[in-house]
VEXDREN-2710 file (C-alpha; in Angstrom, 1 decimal):
% VEXDREN-2710
k/r/px/py/pz
1/MET/226.0/-66.3/84.4
2/ALA/227.2/-66.3/80.8
3/ILE/226.4/-65.1/77.4
4/GLN/224.6/-67.7/75.4
5/ASP/223.7/-68.2/71.8
6/ARG/220.0/-67.8/70.7
7/THR/219.5/-71.7/70.3
8/THR/220.3/-72.1/74.0
9/LEU/218.4/-69.1/75.1
10/LYS/215.3/-70.4/73.2
11/SER/215.5/-73.7/74.9
12/TYR/215.0/-71.9/78.3
13/PHE/211.5/-70.9/77.2
14/GLU/209.9/-74.0/75.6
15/THR/206.3/-75.2/76.4
16/PHE/206.0/-76.0/80.2
17/ASP/209.5/-74.8/81.1
18/LYS/210.1/-72.6/84.1
19/PRO/213.2/-70.5/83.6
20/ASN/215.2/-70.0/86.7
21/GLU/217.3/-67.0/88.1
22/GLY/220.5/-68.1/86.2
23/GLU/218.7/-68.6/82.9
24/PHE/217.2/-65.1/83.0
25/ALA/220.5/-63.7/83.8
26/ASP/221.9/-65.5/80.8
27/LEU/219.2/-63.8/78.6
28/ILE/220.0/-60.3/79.9
29/ASP/223.7/-60.8/79.6
30/SER/223.3/-61.9/76.0
31/MET/221.5/-58.8/74.9
32/LEU/222.8/-55.4/73.7
33/LEU/221.8/-52.3/75.6
34/LYS/222.0/-49.3/73.3
35/ASN/223.1/-46.9/76.0
36/VAL/225.8/-49.2/77.4
37/ASP/227.1/-51.4/74.7
38/ASN/227.6/-49.1/71.7
39/TYR/224.8/-50.7/69.9
40/ILE/225.2/-50.3/66.2
41/THR/223.5/-51.6/63.1
42/ASP/224.2/-51.8/59.3
43/ALA/224.2/-48.4/57.6
44/ILE/223.2/-47.3/54.1
45/VAL/226.1/-45.5/52.6
46/PRO/226.0/-43.3/49.5
47/TYR/228.4/-45.0/47.0
48/LYS/229.9/-44.3/43.6
49/GLY/231.1/-47.6/42.3
50/ASN/233.2/-48.4/39.3
51/GLN/234.4/-44.8/39.1
52/ASP/235.9/-44.1/35.6
53/ALA/235.8/-47.9/34.6
54/ALA/237.0/-48.4/31.1
55/SER/234.4/-50.1/28.9
56/ALA/234.8/-53.0/26.8
57/VAL/234.5/-52.5/22.9
58/THR/230.7/-52.6/22.0
59/LEU/229.1/-52.9/18.4
60/GLY/225.4/-52.6/18.3
61/ASN/222.9/-53.7/21.1
62/GLU/223.1/-56.1/24.0
63/GLN/226.8/-55.7/24.3
64/THR/228.6/-56.3/27.6
65/THR/230.7/-53.5/29.0
66/GLY/232.6/-56.0/31.2
67/ILE/231.7/-54.2/34.3
68/ASN/230.3/-55.7/37.4
69/LEU/228.9/-53.9/40.5
70/THR/231.3/-54.0/43.4
71/GLN/228.5/-54.0/45.9
72/SER/224.8/-54.9/45.9
73/PRO/222.6/-51.9/45.9
74/VAL/220.0/-51.4/48.8
75/PHE/216.6/-52.5/47.7
76/ASP/214.7/-49.9/45.8
77/THR/217.6/-47.5/45.7
78/ARG/218.4/-45.6/42.5
79/VAL/221.0/-47.1/40.2
80/ASP/222.3/-44.5/37.8
81/VAL/224.8/-45.1/34.9
82/PHE/227.0/-42.3/33.4
83/ILE/229.2/-42.6/30.2
84/ASN/231.8/-40.0/29.8
85/GLY/230.0/-38.1/32.6
86/GLU/226.6/-38.1/30.7
87/ALA/223.7/-39.8/32.3
88/VAL/222.1/-42.5/30.1
89/SER/218.9/-44.4/30.8
90/VAL/218.9/-47.9/32.6
91/GLY/216.4/-50.6/31.8
92/ASP/214.2/-51.7/34.6
93/GLY/213.7/-55.3/33.6
94/VAL/213.7/-54.3/30.0
95/LYS/216.4/-54.3/27.4
96/THR/215.0/-51.2/25.3
97/LYS/216.9/-48.5/27.1
98/ASP/220.5/-47.4/26.7
99/THR/221.8/-49.9/29.3
100/TYR/220.6/-52.6/31.5
101/PHE/221.8/-55.1/34.0
102/SER/221.9/-59.0/33.3
103/ASN/222.9/-62.1/35.0
104/ASP/222.6/-64.5/32.2
105/ASN/225.0/-63.1/29.4
106/GLY/222.6/-60.3/28.5
107/VAL/219.7/-62.6/27.5
108/THR/217.3/-61.0/30.0
109/ALA/217.3/-57.8/31.8
110/VAL/217.3/-57.8/35.7
111/THR/214.8/-55.3/37.4
112/LEU/216.4/-52.5/39.3
113/GLN/215.2/-53.9/42.7
114/ASN/216.9/-57.1/42.0
115/ILE/220.4/-55.9/40.9
116/THR/223.2/-57.7/42.8
117/VAL/227.0/-57.6/42.9
118/THR/227.1/-60.5/40.4
119/ASN/225.2/-58.6/37.6
120/THR/227.0/-57.2/34.5
121/LEU/226.2/-53.9/32.7
122/TYR/225.1/-54.2/29.0
123/TYR/224.9/-51.5/26.6
124/ASN/222.8/-50.8/23.5
125/GLY/224.9/-48.8/21.0
126/SER/222.0/-48.5/18.5
127/ILE/219.6/-47.0/21.0
128/CYS/221.9/-44.6/23.0
129/HIS/222.7/-41.4/21.1
130/ILE/226.5/-41.9/22.2
131/GLY/226.9/-44.8/19.8
132/ASN/229.4/-47.7/20.2
133/LEU/231.8/-47.7/22.9
134/ASP/235.6/-48.6/23.1
135/SER/238.2/-48.6/25.9
136/ASN/238.6/-45.0/25.8
137/ASP/235.0/-44.6/27.0
138/THR/234.6/-44.4/30.9
139/ILE/231.5/-45.7/32.8
140/ASP/230.5/-44.6/36.3
141/ILE/227.7/-46.4/38.2
142/LYS/226.1/-44.6/41.2
143/TYR/223.9/-46.2/43.9
144/SER/223.6/-46.8/47.7
145/TYR/224.8/-49.9/49.4
146/LEU/224.4/-51.5/52.8
147/MET/227.6/-51.4/54.7
148/PRO/227.9/-54.6/56.8
149/VAL/228.9/-53.9/60.4
150/ALA/229.8/-56.8/62.7
151/VAL/228.2/-56.3/66.0
152/THR/230.1/-57.8/69.0
153/VAL/227.8/-59.2/71.7
154/GLY/228.7/-57.4/75.1
155/PRO/230.6/-54.1/75.5
156/LEU/232.7/-53.2/72.5
157/PRO/236.5/-53.1/73.2
158/PHE/236.8/-50.3/70.4
159/THR/234.7/-47.3/69.0
160/PRO/233.5/-48.2/65.6
161/SER/234.2/-45.8/62.7
162/ILE/230.5/-45.7/61.7
163/ILE/229.8/-44.0/65.0
164/THR/233.0/-41.8/65.4
165/ASN/232.9/-40.4/62.0
166/SER/229.2/-39.1/62.4
167/TYR/228.0/-35.7/63.6
168/TYR/224.3/-35.6/64.5
169/VAL/222.4/-32.2/64.0
170/ASP/219.0/-31.7/65.8
171/ASN/217.8/-28.1/65.5
172/LYS/215.2/-28.6/68.2
173/ASN/217.3/-30.6/70.7
174/GLY/220.7/-29.9/69.9
175/ASP/223.3/-27.6/71.7
176/ASN/226.6/-26.7/69.9
177/SER/228.3/-26.1/73.2
178/THR/227.7/-29.7/74.7
179/ALA/227.5/-31.7/71.4
180/VAL/229.9/-34.6/71.1
181/LYS/230.8/-36.3/67.9
182/GLY/229.4/-39.6/67.3
183/ASN/226.8/-39.3/70.1
184/ARG/223.1/-39.3/69.0
185/ASP/222.1/-38.0/72.5
186/LYS/224.3/-35.0/72.3
187/PRO/223.6/-33.5/68.9
188/PHE/224.7/-30.2/67.4
189/LYS/222.2/-27.4/66.9
190/THR/223.6/-26.2/63.5
191/ILE/225.1/-28.0/60.5
192/THR/227.5/-24.9/60.3
193/GLU/229.2/-25.9/63.6
194/ALA/229.2/-29.6/62.9
195/GLN/230.8/-28.9/59.5
196/ASN/233.4/-26.6/61.2
197/GLN/234.6/-29.6/63.2
198/ALA/234.1/-32.4/60.7
199/ALA/237.0/-33.5/58.4
200/SER/237.0/-35.3/54.9
201/GLY/235.4/-38.7/55.3
202/ASP/233.0/-37.8/58.0
203/ILE/229.2/-37.9/57.8
204/ILE/226.9/-35.2/59.2
205/ARG/223.4/-36.5/60.0
206/ILE/220.5/-34.1/60.1
207/VAL/217.4/-35.2/61.8
208/ASP/214.9/-32.2/61.4
209/MET/214.4/-29.1/59.4
210/ILE/217.1/-26.6/59.8
211/PRO/216.2/-22.9/59.4
212/GLU/218.3/-20.0/58.2
213/GLU/221.4/-22.0/57.4
214/ALA/223.2/-21.6/53.9
215/ASN/226.5/-21.4/52.2
216/LEU/227.2/-25.1/53.2
217/GLY/229.5/-27.5/51.8
218/LYS/232.9/-29.0/52.7
219/ASN/235.3/-31.2/51.0
220/GLY/234.8/-34.9/51.5
221/ILE/231.8/-34.6/53.8
222/THR/228.6/-36.6/53.2
223/TYR/225.4/-34.9/54.6
224/VAL/222.6/-37.4/55.3
225/PHE/219.0/-36.0/55.9
226/GLN/216.5/-38.2/57.6
227/ALA/213.0/-38.3/56.1
228/GLY/211.3/-35.0/56.4
229/ALA/214.6/-33.1/57.3
230/GLY/216.0/-30.3/55.3
231/LEU/217.0/-26.6/55.0
232/TYR/214.8/-23.5/54.7
233/TYR/216.4/-20.2/54.1
234/SER/214.0/-17.1/54.3
235/GLN/213.9/-13.8/52.5
236/THR/215.0/-12.0/55.5
237/SER/218.3/-13.8/56.0
238/PRO/221.3/-12.1/54.5
239/ALA/223.5/-12.8/51.6
240/ILE/227.1/-14.1/51.8
241/THR/229.2/-11.4/53.4
242/GLY/230.7/-9.1/50.7
243/LEU/228.5/-10.8/47.9
244/ASN/225.1/-10.1/46.5
245/TRP/223.9/-13.6/46.4
246/ASN/223.6/-16.7/48.6
247/SER/223.0/-20.4/48.1
248/LEU/222.1/-23.4/50.4
249/TRP/225.1/-25.4/49.0
250/THR/228.1/-23.8/47.4
251/ASP/232.1/-24.0/47.5
252/GLN/233.1/-20.6/49.1
253/SER/236.3/-22.2/50.4
254/GLY/238.0/-20.8/47.2
255/THR/239.2/-24.3/46.2
256/ASP/238.0/-27.2/44.2
257/ILE/235.9/-29.4/46.6
258/SER/233.6/-32.5/46.4
259/TYR/230.9/-33.5/48.7
260/THR/227.5/-35.6/48.8
261/VAL/224.1/-34.8/50.0
262/VAL/221.7/-37.6/50.7
263/GLY/218.0/-36.9/51.1
264/GLY/216.5/-33.6/52.2
265/ASN/213.9/-31.0/51.6
266/PHE/215.4/-27.9/50.4
267/LYS/213.7/-24.3/50.1
268/ILE/215.2/-20.8/49.7
269/GLU/213.3/-17.6/49.2
270/SER/214.4/-15.3/46.4
271/TYR/212.5/-12.2/45.2
272/TRP/213.1/-9.8/42.3
273/TYR/212.0/-6.9/44.3
274/GLY/213.8/-7.8/47.6
275/THR/216.3/-10.2/48.6
276/TRP/217.4/-12.0/45.3
277/ARG/220.1/-13.9/43.4
278/ARG/219.5/-17.1/45.5
279/SER/220.3/-20.7/44.5
280/ILE/220.0/-24.2/45.8
281/VAL/223.5/-24.9/44.5
282/ARG/226.0/-22.4/43.3
283/LEU/229.7/-23.5/42.3
284/THR/232.4/-21.0/41.9
285/SER/235.3/-23.4/41.2
286/ALA/235.8/-26.9/39.6
287/SER/233.9/-28.5/42.4
288/LYS/231.4/-31.4/42.3
289/VAL/228.2/-31.9/44.3
290/LEU/226.2/-35.1/44.3
291/MET/222.7/-34.9/45.6
292/LEU/221.0/-38.4/46.1
293/ASP/217.4/-39.3/46.9
294/THR/216.4/-35.6/47.3
295/GLU/212.8/-35.4/48.6
296/TYR/211.9/-32.0/47.2
297/MET/213.6/-28.7/46.4
298/GLU/212.2/-25.3/45.5
299/ILE/213.0/-21.7/45.1
300/VAL/210.2/-19.8/46.7
301/GLY/209.5/-16.4/45.1
302/ASP/210.1/-15.0/41.6
303/ASP/213.9/-14.9/41.3
304/GLY/216.9/-17.1/41.5
305/TRP/218.7/-20.0/39.7
306/SER/218.2/-23.5/41.2
307/PHE/221.7/-24.5/40.0
308/TYR/224.3/-21.7/39.2
309/MET/227.4/-23.1/37.3
310/ASP/230.0/-20.4/37.8
311/GLY/233.3/-22.5/38.0
312/ASP/235.3/-23.8/35.1
313/GLY/234.9/-27.5/35.3
314/SER/232.1/-27.5/37.9
315/THR/229.6/-30.4/38.2
316/VAL/226.3/-30.8/39.8
317/ASP/224.6/-34.2/39.8
318/VAL/221.0/-34.4/41.2
319/ARG/218.8/-37.5/41.7
320/ALA/215.6/-36.4/43.2
321/ASN/212.5/-38.5/44.5
322/GLY/210.2/-35.5/44.3
323/ASP/209.6/-32.4/42.3
324/ILE/212.2/-29.8/41.5
325/VAL/210.5/-26.4/41.4
326/TYR/212.3/-23.2/40.2
327/ALA/211.3/-19.6/39.8
328/TRP/213.4/-17.5/37.5
329/MET/215.9/-20.0/35.9
330/LEU/216.6/-23.7/36.6
331/VAL/220.3/-23.8/35.4
332/ARG/222.4/-20.7/34.8
333/VAL/225.8/-21.3/33.1
334/GLU/228.6/-18.7/33.4
335/ALA/231.7/-20.8/32.8
336/PRO/233.1/-23.4/30.4
337/ASN/233.4/-27.3/30.9
338/THR/230.5/-27.4/33.3
339/THR/228.3/-30.6/33.8
340/CYS/224.8/-30.4/35.2
341/ASN/222.7/-33.6/35.4
342/VAL/219.2/-33.2/37.0
343/TYR/216.9/-36.2/37.3
344/SER/213.5/-36.2/39.0
345/LYS/211.1/-39.1/39.6
346/GLY/208.4/-36.4/39.6
347/SER/208.4/-33.2/37.6
348/ILE/210.8/-30.3/37.0
349/ARG/208.5/-27.4/36.9
350/THR/207.8/-23.7/37.5
351/ASN/206.2/-22.7/40.8
352/ASP/202.6/-22.1/41.2
353/LEU/203.0/-18.5/40.2
354/GLY/204.3/-19.5/36.8
355/TYR/207.4/-17.3/37.1
356/GLY/210.0/-19.8/35.4
357/SER/211.7/-17.8/32.6
358/SER/214.2/-20.3/31.3
359/LEU/215.2/-24.0/31.9
360/ILE/218.9/-23.4/30.8
361/ASN/220.5/-20.0/30.3
362/GLY/223.9/-20.1/28.9
363/ASN/224.8/-16.6/29.9
364/GLY/222.4/-13.9/28.6
365/ALA/225.2/-11.3/27.9
366/GLY/225.7/-12.7/24.3
367/ASP/229.3/-13.7/23.7
368/SER/230.9/-11.9/26.7
369/VAL/231.6/-15.0/28.7
370/ASP/232.9/-18.3/27.4
371/CYS/230.5/-21.2/28.2
372/SER/232.1/-23.8/25.9
373/ASN/231.7/-27.5/26.5
374/THR/228.7/-27.3/28.6
375/LYS/226.9/-30.6/29.1
376/LEU/223.4/-30.4/30.6
377/ASN/220.9/-33.3/31.0
378/LEU/217.5/-32.7/32.3
379/THR/215.2/-35.8/33.0
380/ALA/211.7/-35.9/34.6
381/GLU/209.6/-39.0/34.7
382/ARG/206.4/-37.1/34.8
383/SER/206.9/-33.7/33.1
384/ILE/209.1/-30.6/32.5
385/THR/207.4/-27.2/32.3
386/CYS/208.7/-23.7/31.6
387/GLY/206.6/-20.5/32.2
388/GLY/206.9/-16.8/31.7
389/HIS/208.0/-14.0/34.1
390/TYR/206.1/-10.7/34.8
391/VAL/209.3/-8.8/34.2
392/GLY/211.2/-10.5/31.5
393/THR/208.8/-13.3/30.5
394/MET/210.2/-16.1/28.3
395/ARG/213.8/-15.5/27.5
396/GLY/214.3/-18.8/25.7
397/ALA/213.7/-22.0/27.5
398/LEU/217.0/-23.1/26.3
399/THR/219.4/-20.3/25.5
400/CYS/222.3/-21.4/23.3
401/ASN/225.0/-18.8/23.0
402/SER/228.7/-18.2/23.9
403/SER/230.2/-21.6/23.2
404/PRO/233.2/-20.6/20.9
405/ASN/235.7/-23.2/21.7
406/ALA/233.9/-26.5/21.9
407/LYS/230.4/-27.7/21.3
408/SER/227.9/-27.7/24.1
409/THR/225.1/-30.3/24.6
410/PHE/221.7/-30.0/26.1
411/ILE/219.5/-33.1/26.5
412/ILE/215.9/-33.0/27.6
413/ASN/214.0/-36.3/28.5
414/THR/210.5/-36.4/29.7
415/PRO/206.9/-37.8/28.6
416/LEU/205.5/-34.2/28.5
417/TYR/207.3/-31.0/27.9
418/GLU/205.2/-27.8/28.2
419/GLU/205.7/-24.0/27.8
420/TYR/202.8/-21.9/29.1
421/ASP/203.4/-18.1/29.3
422/ARG/201.1/-16.4/31.8
423/HIS/202.8/-13.1/31.3
424/ILE/202.9/-12.4/27.6
425/ASN/203.5/-9.0/25.7
426/LYS/207.1/-8.9/26.9
427/ALA/210.4/-8.1/25.0
428/GLY/211.6/-11.7/25.4
429/ASP/208.6/-13.6/24.3
430/GLU/209.9/-14.2/20.8
431/LYS/212.8/-16.4/21.8
432/GLY/210.7/-19.5/22.2
433/THR/212.1/-23.0/23.2
434/ILE/215.5/-22.9/21.6
435/GLY/217.2/-19.5/21.3
436/SER/220.4/-19.1/19.6
437/SER/222.6/-16.1/19.4
438/ASN/226.2/-15.0/19.1
439/GLN/228.8/-17.8/19.6
440/CYS/226.0/-20.4/19.5
441/ASN/227.8/-23.8/19.0
442/HIS/225.4/-26.3/20.4
443/TYR/223.7/-29.9/20.0
444/VAL/220.2/-29.9/21.4
445/GLN/218.2/-33.1/21.8
446/PHE/214.5/-33.5/22.9
447/ASN/213.2/-37.0/23.7
448/VAL/209.6/-36.2/24.4
449/ASP/206.2/-37.8/23.7
450/ILE/204.0/-34.7/23.9
451/PHE/205.4/-31.2/23.4
452/LYS/203.1/-28.2/24.1
453/LEU/203.9/-24.6/23.3
454/HIS/201.2/-22.0/24.2
455/HIS/200.3/-19.0/26.2
456/ASP/197.4/-17.3/28.1
457/THR/195.2/-16.2/25.3
458/SER/192.9/-14.2/27.7
459/VAL/195.7/-11.4/27.8
460/PRO/195.1/-9.2/24.8
461/SER/198.1/-8.4/22.6
462/ALA/199.3/-4.8/22.7
463/SER/201.6/-2.8/20.4
464/PRO/204.6/-2.8/20.2
465/TYR/205.0/-6.3/21.4
466/TYR/202.2/-8.4/20.2
467/GLY/203.2/-11.0/22.7
468/GLY/203.5/-14.8/22.3
469/HIS/205.4/-14.8/19.1
470/SER/207.6/-17.6/20.1
471/GLY/208.7/-20.7/18.3
472/VAL/210.4/-24.0/18.8
473/THR/213.7/-22.5/17.6
474/SER/214.8/-18.9/17.1
475/VAL/217.8/-17.2/15.7
476/SER/218.6/-13.8/17.1
477/SER/221.9/-13.2/15.5
478/SER/223.7/-13.9/12.1
479/THR/227.1/-14.0/13.8
480/LYS/228.9/-17.4/14.6
481/ILE/225.8/-19.6/14.6
482/SER/226.2/-23.4/14.6
483/PHE/223.7/-25.7/16.1
484/VAL/221.8/-28.9/15.4
485/VAL/218.6/-29.8/17.1
486/ASP/217.0/-33.4/17.2
487/LEU/213.4/-33.3/18.0
488/ASN/212.4/-36.8/18.9
489/VAL/208.9/-35.8/19.5
490/ARG/205.8/-37.8/18.8
491/LEU/203.2/-35.0/19.1
492/LEU/203.9/-31.2/18.9
493/ILE/201.1/-28.8/19.6
494/LEU/201.5/-25.1/18.7
495/GLY/199.2/-22.7/20.4
496/VAL/197.9/-19.4/19.2
497/GLY/200.7/-17.2/17.9
498/HIS/203.3/-19.9/17.8
499/ARG/205.2/-21.7/15.0
500/LEU/208.2/-23.8/14.3
501/ASP/210.6/-21.0/14.3
502/TYR/210.9/-17.3/14.7
503/SER/214.0/-15.0/13.8
504/ARG/214.9/-11.6/14.7
505/VAL/217.4/-11.0/11.9
506/THR/216.7/-10.2/8.3
507/ALA/219.5/-12.5/7.0
508/SER/221.4/-15.4/8.2
509/THR/225.0/-15.9/6.8
510/ASN/225.4/-19.1/8.8
511/LYS/222.1/-20.6/7.9
512/VAL/223.8/-23.9/6.6
513/LYS/224.9/-24.4/10.2
514/ALA/221.5/-24.2/11.8
515/ILE/219.8/-27.5/11.2
516/VAL/216.5/-28.7/13.0
517/ASN/215.7/-32.4/12.6
518/TYR/212.0/-33.5/13.3
519/ASN/211.9/-37.4/13.6
520/ASN/208.4/-39.1/12.9
521/THR/206.4/-36.0/14.3
522/THR/202.9/-34.9/14.1
523/ILE/202.6/-31.2/14.3
524/VAL/199.2/-29.6/15.1
525/TYR/198.9/-25.9/14.5
526/THR/195.8/-24.7/16.6
527/ASP/195.7/-20.9/15.7
528/PRO/192.4/-20.3/13.9
529/SER/193.7/-17.3/12.1
530/LEU/196.6/-16.1/9.8
531/GLN/199.5/-15.2/12.0
532/ASN/200.4/-11.6/12.1
533/PHE/203.9/-10.9/13.4
534/TYR/205.6/-7.7/14.5
535/ASP/209.3/-7.8/15.2
536/TRP/209.6/-5.4/18.3
537/LYS/213.4/-5.3/17.9
538/SER/213.7/-4.4/14.2
539/GLY/210.5/-2.4/14.3
540/SER/208.8/-3.9/11.3
541/ASN/206.4/-6.5/10.2
542/ARG/207.6/-9.9/9.0
543/TYR/205.9/-12.4/6.6
544/ALA/203.6/-14.2/9.0
545/GLY/201.6/-16.5/6.7
546/SER/203.6/-19.8/7.3
547/VAL/204.1/-22.3/10.1
548/VAL/207.7/-23.0/8.8
549/ASP/209.8/-20.2/7.6
550/THR/213.0/-21.7/6.0
551/ARG/214.9/-18.6/5.5
552/PHE/216.8/-18.7/8.6
553/CYS/217.0/-22.4/9.7
554/ASN/217.4/-25.8/7.7
555/PHE/214.6/-28.1/8.5
556/SER/214.9/-31.9/8.1
557/PHE/211.7/-33.9/8.4
558/ASN/212.5/-37.6/8.7
559/GLY/210.3/-40.6/8.7
560/THR/206.6/-39.6/8.5
561/THR/205.7/-36.0/9.2
562/LYS/202.2/-34.6/9.5
563/VAL/201.5/-30.9/9.8
564/ILE/197.8/-30.4/10.7
565/LEU/196.5/-26.9/10.5
566/ASN/193.4/-25.6/12.1
567/PRO/190.9/-25.6/9.1
568/LEU/189.9/-22.0/9.9
569/ALA/193.3/-21.0/9.5
570/VAL/193.7/-22.5/6.1
571/THR/190.5/-20.7/5.0
572/ALA/192.1/-17.4/6.3
573/GLY/195.2/-18.0/4.1
574/GLN/197.7/-19.8/6.5
575/VAL/200.2/-22.0/4.8
576/THR/202.7/-24.6/5.9
577/PHE/205.7/-23.3/4.1
578/GLY/206.5/-19.7/3.1
579/THR/209.0/-16.9/3.1
580/SER/208.9/-13.3/2.5
581/ASP/211.1/-13.6/-0.5
582/ASN/209.3/-16.7/-2.0
583/THR/212.4/-18.9/-1.6
584/GLU/211.0/-21.9/0.3
585/ASP/214.3/-23.8/0.2
586/ASN/216.3/-25.9/2.6
587/ALA/213.3/-28.1/3.6
588/TYR/214.8/-31.4/3.6
589/ILE/212.1/-34.1/3.0
590/ILE/213.8/-37.2/4.0
591/GLY/210.7/-39.4/4.5
592/GLU/207.0/-38.7/3.9
593/PHE/205.6/-35.3/4.5
594/ILE/201.8/-34.6/4.6
595/SER/199.9/-31.5/5.4
596/ASN/196.3/-30.0/4.9
597/GLY/198.1/-26.7/4.2
598/SER/199.8/-25.5/1.1
599/VAL/203.0/-23.7/0.3
600/LYS/203.4/-19.9/-0.5
601/SER/205.5/-20.7/-3.6
602/THR/205.8/-24.1/-5.6
603/SER/209.4/-23.3/-6.5
604/PHE/212.0/-25.1/-4.3
605/VAL/215.7/-25.6/-4.3
606/ASP/216.8/-28.4/-2.0
607/SER/220.2/-27.2/-0.8
608/LEU/221.0/-30.7/0.5
609/THR/221.0/-32.2/-3.0
610/GLY/221.0/-29.0/-5.1
611/ALA/217.8/-30.3/-6.9
612/SER/215.4/-27.6/-8.1
613/PHE/211.6/-28.4/-8.1
614/SER/209.3/-26.1/-9.9
615/THR/206.2/-27.7/-8.5
616/GLY/207.4/-28.5/-5.0
617/ILE/209.4/-31.3/-3.5
618/PRO/208.1/-34.7/-4.6
619/LYS/207.8/-36.2/-1.2
620/MET/205.5/-33.3/0.0
621/VAL/201.9/-34.1/-0.1
622/MET/200.1/-30.8/0.4
623/SER/196.4/-29.8/0.8
624/HIS/195.9/-33.2/1.9
625/ASN/192.2/-33.0/2.8
626/SER/192.0/-36.7/4.3
627/ILE/193.8/-35.5/7.4
628/ILE/191.7/-32.5/8.2
629/THR/189.4/-34.8/10.2
630/GLU/192.4/-35.6/12.4
631/TYR/192.5/-32.0/13.8
632/ALA/189.5/-32.7/16.0
633/LYS/191.6/-35.2/18.0
634/TYR/193.9/-32.5/19.1
635/GLU/192.3/-29.2/19.3
636/ASN/191.3/-29.4/22.9
637/LEU/194.7/-30.7/24.1
638/LEU/196.1/-27.3/25.1
END
């Protein structure tokens, strides 16, 4: 009796054949038995290819980077590209994104599911905000690939590494006292024990939901969760010993570590009045955590930060297939040189209670902590939302402060961006979408199709707050302010009590360093009345009769800009431009500006050119009655 190839075995069972005892024995001897012959298969392995590969010099679009994949990605896996550590878009069979892959010298783009090892990465310098590349720019490509494993027929003369470097964790059937490394049939009960025994290069494979385990993460380990598996940490479970917080994933070793988490459903409970200060990931050193193909993650409750960046040089990189749900804040920054890239194929959103206070909070203590050189990129294929909190409400969806030594960058990419405050009349309402305060040194970019800013109008305003007075940008200090905002937004809808800016200060000595660019945007003001603002901090009324107040920020309107006011508001006296001191300056009209509203004063000084206009800026077409009819298209979109 002997081992035979498939052709020989098939010949035993042709029509009218009658296999004999020896031929059946050959068939059995030629098969692998999983519990006897160390049966193994190919394995999907998380992989980071072309790490820190130097780009070729590029000028314009459809330029080769000279970088090819080193492995072929698994079918339907994510393929992500990073330039100098910043995530850029990848074309899926199209050449209109920042990058794309091609197998015909850049003429056509390959779809993501058909990318192979022979494809080359191409770059569009005129589309990507980074601009043209040179040899000093580095490119990382991240994806999963199939590790080919040769299967020897018959008993294997060795123990393959794909088995021996794996630890299996099964909360239901596992036993830490009898678990054996590499043995699926003798799994561990807890990730913690498997992690204690694992070394750099090992894989921990989790097959079900693991309750009440947190503070995980070890250098060089890859954690692989089967479909449906994950972590759940309840409110009743304790914080880290000696600390007032806990996190599912962290780096409490006290040294810089790096590890990868593949798949998984992650939930942790965190409550303002209870057990609080919880996170999905919290880093305290220059550590790096890569999360690939995450199924779902959520902070359950009304407190906590999904990603807490507390280590100088720390990096969190998330690629989620499902929603990312936060409660108090999505990203909290407490250290310089941090990088946080968060991508969701679904939505980045507040929980069902609407408790989300901030998407990004760059240290709320003003300039007490240096958060310079922060790089944050949030991308969601469906939507990104921010809400209000019943204790502190909206404290600025993106808080820009404390970056004194190097510019920080925040980038938001999504078809729909929405702020909806269910808990108005709180002290922080007025900070709005982009709040800048002491030591602000930021570049902010929104790449959004529809931008909604509104609150629950069923809640009555009450002195002294008159809630909901938030804007797209706000300035709450005149000390060391420097920021540039690019709003690549097609449609911006302002709800009742909202406007383009709001400032808590009476003067801004750094106004020339605060620039907001609107690019081909239609702005719809839905409030039917003349706005009436009360500044709770300074305890006084401010001029409220304009959608755009140019005393505290410089506004640049590029391309074609439309500002469509509710006709009822125009009748009530609402204007498009106006300041309390009648100096409607610093409104740089680069292209065409059209509005059915008027200006409070017709005297303008364009600080960009120094030109003075006694009857308004020539490119502004105000009281444009023909666009009043357009308002009806938008009034029901909030």
